[in-house]
Backbone atoms as SQL, in Angstrom:
CREATE TABLE atoms (id INTEGER PRIMARY KEY, chain TEXT, resi INTEGER, resn TEXT, atom TEXT, x REAL, y REAL, z REAL);
INSERT INTO atoms VALUES
  (1, 'A', 1, 'UNK', 'N', -19.114, -8.201, 9.110),
  (2, 'A', 1, 'UNK', 'CA', -18.080, -8.709, 8.227),
  (3, 'A', 1, 'UNK', 'C', -17.012, -7.637, 7.967),
  (4, 'A', 2, 'UNK', 'N', -17.468, -6.416, 7.785),
  (5, 'A', 2, 'UNK', 'CA', -16.528, -5.333, 7.491),
  (6, 'A', 2, 'UNK', 'C', -15.599, -5.091, 8.675),
  (7, 'A', 3, 'UNK', 'N', -16.141, -5.138, 9.889),
  (8, 'A', 3, 'UNK', 'CA', -15.295, -4.899, 11.064),
  (9, 'A', 3, 'UNK', 'C', -14.262, -6.009, 11.243),
  (10, 'A', 4, 'UNK', 'N', -14.614, -7.239, 10.927),
  (11, 'A', 4, 'UNK', 'CA', -13.648, -8.337, 11.015),
  (12, 'A', 4, 'UNK', 'C', -12.518, -8.133, 10.010),
  (13, 'A', 5, 'UNK', 'N', -12.866, -7.718, 8.812),
  (14, 'A', 5, 'UNK', 'CA', -11.837, -7.459, 7.802),
  (15, 'A', 5, 'UNK', 'C', -10.930, -6.306, 8.219),
  (16, 'A', 6, 'UNK', 'N', -11.508, -5.276, 8.816),
  (17, 'A', 6, 'UNK', 'CA', -10.692, -4.151, 9.286),
  (18, 'A', 6, 'UNK', 'C', -9.758, -4.573, 10.414),
  (19, 'A', 7, 'UNK', 'N', -10.236, -5.422, 11.309),
  (20, 'A', 7, 'UNK', 'CA', -9.388, -5.922, 12.386),
  (21, 'A', 7, 'UNK', 'C', -8.252, -6.767, 11.816),
  (22, 'A', 8, 'UNK', 'N', -8.551, -7.605, 10.843),
  (23, 'A', 8, 'UNK', 'CA', -7.509, -8.420, 10.220),
  (24, 'A', 8, 'UNK', 'C', -6.483, -7.549, 9.490),
  (25, 'A', 9, 'UNK', 'N', -6.943, -6.491, 8.843),
  (26, 'A', 9, 'UNK', 'CA', -6.016, -5.560, 8.198),
  (27, 'A', 9, 'UNK', 'C', -5.129, -4.866, 9.224),
  (28, 'A', 10, 'UNK', 'N', -5.702, -4.497, 10.358),
  (29, 'A', 10, 'UNK', 'CA', -4.908, -3.872, 11.407),
  (30, 'A', 10, 'UNK', 'C', -3.843, -4.845, 11.929),
  (31, 'A', 11, 'UNK', 'N', -4.208, -6.113, 12.091),
  (32, 'A', 11, 'UNK', 'CA', -3.246, -7.112, 12.560),
  (33, 'A', 11, 'UNK', 'C', -2.135, -7.350, 11.543),
  (34, 'A', 12, 'UNK', 'N', -2.471, -7.296, 10.255),
  (35, 'A', 12, 'UNK', 'CA', -1.418, -7.453, 9.248),
  (36, 'A', 12, 'UNK', 'C', -0.493, -6.244, 9.237),
  (37, 'A', 13, 'UNK', 'N', -1.022, -5.061, 9.517),
  (38, 'A', 13, 'UNK', 'CA', -0.162, -3.872, 9.598),
  (39, 'A', 13, 'UNK', 'C', 0.795, -3.966, 10.788),
  (40, 'A', 14, 'UNK', 'N', 0.306, -4.495, 11.905),
  (41, 'A', 14, 'UNK', 'CA', 1.172, -4.690, 13.067),
  (42, 'A', 14, 'UNK', 'C', 2.249, -5.721, 12.752),
  (43, 'A', 15, 'UNK', 'N', 1.865, -6.807, 12.112),
  (44, 'A', 15, 'UNK', 'CA', 2.838, -7.837, 11.735),
  (45, 'A', 15, 'UNK', 'C', 3.862, -7.273, 10.751),
  (46, 'A', 16, 'UNK', 'N', 3.411, -6.436, 9.837),
  (47, 'A', 16, 'UNK', 'CA', 4.310, -5.782, 8.878),
  (48, 'A', 16, 'UNK', 'C', 5.354, -4.947, 9.616),
  (49, 'A', 17, 'UNK', 'N', 4.907, -4.159, 10.575),
  (50, 'A', 17, 'UNK', 'CA', 5.808, -3.323, 11.362),
  (51, 'A', 17, 'UNK', 'C', 6.823, -4.175, 12.121),
  (52, 'A', 18, 'UNK', 'N', 6.373, -5.256, 12.736),
  (53, 'A', 18, 'UNK', 'CA', 7.270, -6.138, 13.487),
  (54, 'A', 18, 'UNK', 'C', 8.313, -6.756, 12.568),
  (55, 'A', 19, 'UNK', 'N', 7.906, -7.209, 11.389),
  (56, 'A', 19, 'UNK', 'CA', 8.858, -7.783, 10.430),
  (57, 'A', 19, 'UNK', 'C', 9.889, -6.753, 9.977),
  (58, 'A', 20, 'UNK', 'N', 9.444, -5.558, 9.680),
  (59, 'A', 20, 'UNK', 'CA', 10.371, -4.504, 9.232),
  (60, 'A', 20, 'UNK', 'C', 11.366, -4.163, 10.336),
  (61, 'A', 21, 'UNK', 'N', 10.889, -4.042, 11.574),
  (62, 'A', 21, 'UNK', 'CA', 11.784, -3.744, 12.695),
  (63, 'A', 21, 'UNK', 'C', 12.809, -4.854, 12.856),
  (64, 'A', 22, 'UNK', 'N', 12.386, -6.103, 12.731),
  (65, 'A', 22, 'UNK', 'CA', 13.310, -7.234, 12.871),
  (66, 'A', 22, 'UNK', 'C', 14.364, -7.231, 11.764),
  (67, 'A', 23, 'UNK', 'N', 13.955, -6.959, 10.556),
  (68, 'A', 23, 'UNK', 'CA', 14.895, -6.944, 9.433),
  (69, 'A', 23, 'UNK', 'C', 15.899, -5.806, 9.591),
  (70, 'A', 24, 'UNK', 'N', 15.420, -4.619, 9.931),
  (71, 'A', 24, 'UNK', 'CA', 16.318, -3.471, 10.099),
  (72, 'A', 24, 'UNK', 'C', 17.270, -3.707, 11.267),
  (73, 'A', 25, 'UNK', 'N', 16.752, -4.255, 12.361),
  (74, 'A', 25, 'UNK', 'CA', 17.630, -4.542, 13.499),
  (75, 'A', 25, 'UNK', 'C', 18.700, -5.560, 13.136),
  (76, 'A', 26, 'UNK', 'N', 18.345, -6.568, 12.344),
  (77, 'A', 26, 'UNK', 'CA', 19.347, -7.570, 11.954),
  (78, 'A', 26, 'UNK', 'C', 20.456, -6.928, 11.133),
  (79, 'A', 27, 'UNK', 'N', 20.099, -5.999, 10.248),
  (80, 'A', 27, 'UNK', 'CA', 21.126, -5.297, 9.473),
  (81, 'A', 27, 'UNK', 'C', 22.007, -4.450, 10.381),
  (82, 'A', 28, 'UNK', 'N', 21.380, -3.714, 11.298),
  (83, 'A', 28, 'UNK', 'CA', 22.140, -2.844, 12.192),
  (84, 'A', 28, 'UNK', 'C', 23.052, -3.638, 13.123),
  (85, 'A', 29, 'UNK', 'N', 22.605, -4.806, 13.538),
  (86, 'A', 29, 'UNK', 'CA', 23.450, -5.655, 14.386),
  (87, 'A', 29, 'UNK', 'C', 24.603, -6.232, 13.571),
  (88, 'A', 30, 'UNK', 'N', 24.319, -6.671, 12.339),
  (89, 'A', 30, 'UNK', 'CA', 25.383, -7.238, 11.497),
  (90, 'A', 30, 'UNK', 'C', 26.423, -6.202, 11.104),
  (91, 'A', 31, 'UNK', 'N', 26.014, -4.951, 10.927),
  (92, 'A', 31, 'UNK', 'CA', 26.962, -3.890, 10.585),
  (93, 'A', 31, 'UNK', 'C', 27.514, -3.197, 11.826),
  (94, 'A', 32, 'UNK', 'N', 27.245, -3.768, 12.990),
  (95, 'A', 32, 'UNK', 'CA', 27.758, -3.324, 14.283),
  (96, 'A', 32, 'UNK', 'C', 27.380, -1.883, 14.628),
  (97, 'A', 33, 'UNK', 'N', 26.236, -1.467, 14.165),
  (98, 'A', 33, 'UNK', 'CA', 25.683, -0.179, 14.583),
  (99, 'A', 33, 'UNK', 'C', 25.012, -0.361, 15.947),
  (100, 'A', 34, 'UNK', 'N', 24.308, -1.484, 16.104),
  (101, 'A', 34, 'UNK', 'CA', 23.718, -1.859, 17.385),
  (102, 'A', 34, 'UNK', 'C', 24.552, -2.972, 17.997),
  (103, 'A', 35, 'UNK', 'N', 24.585, -2.999, 19.318),
  (104, 'A', 35, 'UNK', 'CA', 25.386, -3.969, 20.039),
  (105, 'A', 35, 'UNK', 'C', 24.472, -4.786, 20.941),
  (106, 'A', 36, 'UNK', 'N', 24.548, -6.114, 20.852),
  (107, 'A', 36, 'UNK', 'CA', 23.693, -6.965, 21.677),
  (108, 'A', 36, 'UNK', 'C', 24.096, -6.966, 23.149),
  (109, 'A', 37, 'UNK', 'N', 25.216, -6.340, 23.493),
  (110, 'A', 37, 'UNK', 'CA', 25.593, -6.231, 24.901),
  (111, 'A', 37, 'UNK', 'C', 24.824, -5.120, 25.609),
  (112, 'A', 38, 'UNK', 'N', 24.149, -4.285, 24.830),
  (113, 'A', 38, 'UNK', 'CA', 23.271, -3.276, 25.430),
  (114, 'A', 38, 'UNK', 'C', 21.968, -3.979, 25.830),
  (115, 'A', 39, 'UNK', 'N', 21.546, -3.848, 27.082),
  (116, 'A', 39, 'UNK', 'CA', 20.399, -4.632, 27.574),
  (117, 'A', 39, 'UNK', 'C', 19.105, -4.402, 26.793),
  (118, 'A', 40, 'UNK', 'N', 18.788, -3.162, 26.449),
  (119, 'A', 40, 'UNK', 'CA', 17.517, -2.906, 25.754),
  (120, 'A', 40, 'UNK', 'C', 17.542, -3.460, 24.342),
  (121, 'A', 41, 'UNK', 'N', 18.686, -3.348, 23.683),
  (122, 'A', 41, 'UNK', 'CA', 18.818, -3.892, 22.323),
  (123, 'A', 41, 'UNK', 'C', 18.687, -5.410, 22.361),
  (124, 'A', 42, 'UNK', 'N', 19.361, -6.037, 23.316),
  (125, 'A', 42, 'UNK', 'CA', 19.299, -7.492, 23.431),
  (126, 'A', 42, 'UNK', 'C', 17.888, -7.956, 23.756),
  (127, 'A', 43, 'UNK', 'N', 17.206, -7.233, 24.634),
  (128, 'A', 43, 'UNK', 'CA', 15.843, -7.605, 25.001),
  (129, 'A', 43, 'UNK', 'C', 14.902, -7.534, 23.802),
  (130, 'A', 44, 'UNK', 'N', 14.987, -6.453, 23.049),
  (131, 'A', 44, 'UNK', 'CA', 14.135, -6.305, 21.864),
  (132, 'A', 44, 'UNK', 'C', 14.480, -7.371, 20.838),
  (133, 'A', 45, 'UNK', 'N', 15.771, -7.593, 20.611),
  (134, 'A', 45, 'UNK', 'CA', 16.208, -8.549, 19.591),
  (135, 'A', 45, 'UNK', 'C', 15.750, -9.965, 19.925),
  (136, 'A', 46, 'UNK', 'N', 15.976, -10.395, 21.164),
  (137, 'A', 46, 'UNK', 'CA', 15.592, -11.757, 21.533),
  (138, 'A', 46, 'UNK', 'C', 14.073, -11.913, 21.592),
  (139, 'A', 47, 'UNK', 'N', 13.365, -10.864, 21.957),
  (140, 'A', 47, 'UNK', 'CA', 11.907, -10.916, 21.931),
  (141, 'A', 47, 'UNK', 'C', 11.369, -11.064, 20.518),
  (142, 'A', 48, 'UNK', 'N', 11.927, -10.285, 19.586),
  (143, 'A', 48, 'UNK', 'CA', 11.508, -10.399, 18.192),
  (144, 'A', 48, 'UNK', 'C', 11.864, -11.760, 17.613),
  (145, 'A', 49, 'UNK', 'N', 13.034, -12.279, 17.981),
  (146, 'A', 49, 'UNK', 'CA', 13.419, -13.607, 17.502),
  (147, 'A', 49, 'UNK', 'C', 12.463, -14.676, 18.009),
  (148, 'A', 50, 'UNK', 'N', 12.098, -14.603, 19.282),
  (149, 'A', 50, 'UNK', 'CA', 11.148, -15.585, 19.826),
  (150, 'A', 50, 'UNK', 'C', 9.794, -15.488, 19.139),
  (151, 'A', 51, 'UNK', 'N', 9.418, -14.291, 18.781),
  (152, 'A', 51, 'UNK', 'CA', 8.127, -14.070, 18.134),
  (153, 'A', 51, 'UNK', 'C', 8.120, -14.550, 16.686),
  (154, 'A', 52, 'UNK', 'N', 9.212, -14.302, 15.968),
  (155, 'A', 52, 'UNK', 'CA', 9.234, -14.574, 14.533),
  (156, 'A', 52, 'UNK', 'C', 9.878, -15.899, 14.142),
  (157, 'A', 53, 'UNK', 'N', 10.626, -16.517, 15.016),
  (158, 'A', 53, 'UNK', 'CA', 11.317, -17.755, 14.659),
  (159, 'A', 53, 'UNK', 'C', 10.364, -18.890, 14.269),
  (160, 'A', 54, 'UNK', 'N', 9.202, -19.064, 14.927),
  (161, 'A', 54, 'UNK', 'CA', 8.284, -20.112, 14.448),
  (162, 'A', 54, 'UNK', 'C', 7.833, -19.903, 12.994),
  (163, 'A', 55, 'UNK', 'N', 7.629, -18.654, 12.617),
  (164, 'A', 55, 'UNK', 'CA', 7.226, -18.350, 11.234),
  (165, 'A', 55, 'UNK', 'C', 8.388, -18.624, 10.284),
  (166, 'A', 56, 'UNK', 'N', 9.565, -18.126, 10.648),
  (167, 'A', 56, 'UNK', 'CA', 10.742, -18.298, 9.801),
  (168, 'A', 56, 'UNK', 'C', 11.118, -19.771, 9.654),
  (169, 'A', 57, 'UNK', 'N', 11.025, -20.538, 10.726),
  (170, 'A', 57, 'UNK', 'CA', 11.426, -21.948, 10.644),
  (171, 'A', 57, 'UNK', 'C', 10.519, -22.740, 9.711),
  (172, 'A', 58, 'UNK', 'N', 9.238, -22.410, 9.702),
  (173, 'A', 58, 'UNK', 'CA', 8.325, -23.094, 8.769),
  (174, 'A', 58, 'UNK', 'C', 8.624, -22.714, 7.327),
  (175, 'A', 59, 'UNK', 'N', 8.985, -21.453, 7.107),
  (176, 'A', 59, 'UNK', 'CA', 9.323, -21.024, 5.750),
  (177, 'A', 59, 'UNK', 'C', 10.655, -21.623, 5.305),
  (178, 'A', 60, 'UNK', 'N', 11.618, -21.719, 6.222),
  (179, 'A', 60, 'UNK', 'CA', 12.928, -22.289, 5.873),
  (180, 'A', 60, 'UNK', 'C', 12.830, -23.756, 5.489),
  (181, 'A', 61, 'UNK', 'N', 11.811, -24.441, 5.975),
  (182, 'A', 61, 'UNK', 'CA', 11.636, -25.851, 5.620),
  (183, 'A', 61, 'UNK', 'C', 11.345, -26.015, 4.126),
  (184, 'A', 62, 'UNK', 'N', 10.730, -24.993, 3.510),
  (185, 'A', 62, 'UNK', 'CA', 10.391, -25.063, 2.093),
  (186, 'A', 62, 'UNK', 'C', 11.413, -24.381, 1.190),
  (187, 'A', 63, 'UNK', 'N', 12.206, -23.490, 1.748),
  (188, 'A', 63, 'UNK', 'CA', 13.155, -22.720, 0.944),
  (189, 'A', 63, 'UNK', 'C', 14.469, -23.475, 0.771),
  (190, 'A', 64, 'UNK', 'N', 15.147, -23.264, -0.354),
  (191, 'A', 64, 'UNK', 'CA', 16.452, -23.919, -0.535),
  (192, 'A', 64, 'UNK', 'C', 17.507, -23.294, 0.382),
  (193, 'A', 65, 'UNK', 'N', 18.495, -24.089, 0.752),
  (194, 'A', 65, 'UNK', 'CA', 19.576, -23.603, 1.599),
  (195, 'A', 65, 'UNK', 'C', 20.553, -22.808, 0.739),
  (196, 'A', 66, 'UNK', 'N', 20.685, -21.524, 1.012),
  (197, 'A', 66, 'UNK', 'CA', 21.566, -20.654, 0.247),
  (198, 'A', 66, 'UNK', 'C', 22.763, -20.188, 1.073),
  (199, 'A', 67, 'UNK', 'N', 23.130, -20.967, 2.065),
  (200, 'A', 67, 'UNK', 'CA', 24.265, -20.607, 2.897),
  (201, 'A', 67, 'UNK', 'C', 23.896, -19.524, 3.891),
  (202, 'A', 68, 'UNK', 'N', 24.612, -18.412, 3.847),
  (203, 'A', 68, 'UNK', 'CA', 24.375, -17.323, 4.792),
  (204, 'A', 68, 'UNK', 'C', 23.190, -16.441, 4.415),
  (205, 'A', 69, 'UNK', 'N', 22.646, -16.609, 3.228),
  (206, 'A', 69, 'UNK', 'CA', 21.526, -15.790, 2.770),
  (207, 'A', 69, 'UNK', 'C', 20.210, -16.405, 3.243),
  (208, 'A', 70, 'UNK', 'N', 19.484, -15.681, 4.072),
  (209, 'A', 70, 'UNK', 'CA', 18.216, -16.149, 4.618),
  (210, 'A', 70, 'UNK', 'C', 17.071, -15.437, 3.902),
  (211, 'A', 71, 'UNK', 'N', 16.310, -16.198, 3.155),
  (212, 'A', 71, 'UNK', 'CA', 15.194, -15.621, 2.404),
  (213, 'A', 71, 'UNK', 'C', 13.867, -15.671, 3.156),
  (214, 'A', 72, 'UNK', 'N', 13.852, -16.249, 4.339),
  (215, 'A', 72, 'UNK', 'CA', 12.607, -16.388, 5.093),
  (216, 'A', 72, 'UNK', 'C', 11.953, -15.043, 5.408),
  (217, 'A', 73, 'UNK', 'N', 12.701, -14.010, 5.838),
  (218, 'A', 73, 'UNK', 'CA', 12.030, -12.725, 6.076),
  (219, 'A', 73, 'UNK', 'C', 11.434, -12.116, 4.809),
  (220, 'A', 74, 'UNK', 'N', 12.116, -12.266, 3.692),
  (221, 'A', 74, 'UNK', 'CA', 11.589, -11.740, 2.430),
  (222, 'A', 74, 'UNK', 'C', 10.316, -12.463, 2.032),
  (223, 'A', 75, 'UNK', 'N', 10.300, -13.771, 2.149),
  (224, 'A', 75, 'UNK', 'CA', 9.104, -14.549, 1.813),
  (225, 'A', 75, 'UNK', 'C', 7.961, -14.199, 2.765),
  (226, 'A', 76, 'UNK', 'N', 8.289, -13.989, 4.046),
  (227, 'A', 76, 'UNK', 'CA', 7.252, -13.601, 5.009),
  (228, 'A', 76, 'UNK', 'C', 6.653, -12.242, 4.651),
  (229, 'A', 77, 'UNK', 'N', 7.503, -11.297, 4.247),
  (230, 'A', 77, 'UNK', 'CA', 6.986, -9.981, 3.839),
  (231, 'A', 77, 'UNK', 'C', 6.103, -10.080, 2.597),
  (232, 'A', 78, 'UNK', 'N', 6.527, -10.861, 1.622),
  (233, 'A', 78, 'UNK', 'CA', 5.733, -11.021, 0.399),
  (234, 'A', 78, 'UNK', 'C', 4.399, -11.695, 0.716),
  (235, 'A', 79, 'UNK', 'N', 4.424, -12.717, 1.573),
  (236, 'A', 79, 'UNK', 'CA', 3.178, -13.390, 1.954),
  (237, 'A', 79, 'UNK', 'C', 2.251, -12.439, 2.696),
  (238, 'A', 80, 'UNK', 'N', 2.823, -11.621, 3.563),
  (239, 'A', 80, 'UNK', 'CA', 2.017, -10.649, 4.297),
  (240, 'A', 80, 'UNK', 'C', 1.422, -9.606, 3.356),
  (241, 'A', 81, 'UNK', 'N', 2.174, -9.183, 2.359),
  (242, 'A', 81, 'UNK', 'CA', 1.643, -8.241, 1.366),
  (243, 'A', 81, 'UNK', 'C', 0.500, -8.876, 0.581),
  (244, 'A', 82, 'UNK', 'N', 0.640, -10.138, 0.229),
  (245, 'A', 82, 'UNK', 'CA', -0.419, -10.829, -0.504),
  (246, 'A', 82, 'UNK', 'C', -1.683, -10.935, 0.347),
  (247, 'A', 83, 'UNK', 'N', -1.514, -11.226, 1.616),
  (248, 'A', 83, 'UNK', 'CA', -2.666, -11.312, 2.520),
  (249, 'A', 83, 'UNK', 'C', -3.351, -9.951, 2.634),
  (250, 'A', 84, 'UNK', 'N', -2.558, -8.885, 2.724),
  (251, 'A', 84, 'UNK', 'CA', -3.139, -7.545, 2.800),
  (252, 'A', 84, 'UNK', 'C', -3.914, -7.196, 1.529),
  (253, 'A', 85, 'UNK', 'N', -3.403, -7.584, 0.372),
  (254, 'A', 85, 'UNK', 'CA', -4.107, -7.325, -0.890),
  (255, 'A', 85, 'UNK', 'C', -5.443, -8.054, -0.911),
  (256, 'A', 86, 'UNK', 'N', -5.440, -9.316, -0.511),
  (257, 'A', 86, 'UNK', 'CA', -6.680, -10.103, -0.494),
  (258, 'A', 86, 'UNK', 'C', -7.686, -9.485, 0.486),
  (259, 'A', 87, 'UNK', 'N', -7.210, -9.082, 1.658),
  (260, 'A', 87, 'UNK', 'CA', -8.119, -8.478, 2.638),
  (261, 'A', 87, 'UNK', 'C', -8.666, -7.139, 2.152),
  (262, 'A', 88, 'UNK', 'N', -7.820, -6.321, 1.515),
  (263, 'A', 88, 'UNK', 'CA', -8.300, -5.057, 0.973),
  (264, 'A', 88, 'UNK', 'C', -9.352, -5.269, -0.104),
  (265, 'A', 89, 'UNK', 'N', -9.124, -6.235, -0.990),
  (266, 'A', 89, 'UNK', 'CA', -10.099, -6.527, -2.036),
  (267, 'A', 89, 'UNK', 'C', -11.413, -7.046, -1.444),
  (268, 'A', 90, 'UNK', 'N', -11.309, -7.868, -0.424),
  (269, 'A', 90, 'UNK', 'CA', -12.526, -8.384, 0.227),
  (270, 'A', 90, 'UNK', 'C', -13.257, -7.245, 0.924),
  (271, 'A', 91, 'UNK', 'N', -12.533, -6.321, 1.499),
  (272, 'A', 91, 'UNK', 'CA', -13.166, -5.177, 2.168),
  (273, 'A', 91, 'UNK', 'C', -13.879, -4.291, 1.151),
  (274, 'A', 92, 'UNK', 'N', -13.221, -4.024, 0.032),
  (275, 'A', 92, 'UNK', 'CA', -13.868, -3.208, -1.006),
  (276, 'A', 92, 'UNK', 'C', -15.101, -3.898, -1.570),
  (277, 'A', 93, 'UNK', 'N', -15.033, -5.214, -1.747),
  (278, 'A', 93, 'UNK', 'CA', -16.163, -5.938, -2.298),
  (279, 'A', 93, 'UNK', 'C', -17.332, -5.975, -1.315),
  (280, 'A', 94, 'UNK', 'N', -17.036, -6.029, -0.021),
  (281, 'A', 94, 'UNK', 'CA', -18.119, -6.083, 0.951),
  (282, 'A', 94, 'UNK', 'C', -18.776, -4.736, 1.179),
  (283, 'A', 95, 'UNK', 'N', -18.041, -3.645, 0.878),
  (284, 'A', 95, 'UNK', 'CA', -18.633, -2.309, 1.028),
  (285, 'A', 95, 'UNK', 'C', -19.618, -2.041, -0.095),
  (286, 'A', 96, 'UNK', 'N', -19.302, -2.467, -1.293),
  (287, 'A', 96, 'UNK', 'CA', -20.182, -2.193, -2.442),
  (288, 'A', 96, 'UNK', 'C', -21.238, -3.190, -2.517);
């Protein structure tokens, strides 16, 4: 049981990293620090979009439309933090 919880925690840490990279890249692209005409930037950006768009689209179905403000990444980060808290508590409870 403990090893399964540790694996799930590791997967949430990877998902956390992917979400943070996507959010930072979106800011850098919007402020024109990064350019999508660069092949490596475009490849990473479109790969992250393909990976995260199914999650974001499900969250956007429940969130109100705020125009240009997209709250889906923020809600995804908060949900991921909540999952990590639950997994950490379950891990501590299973150790004792």
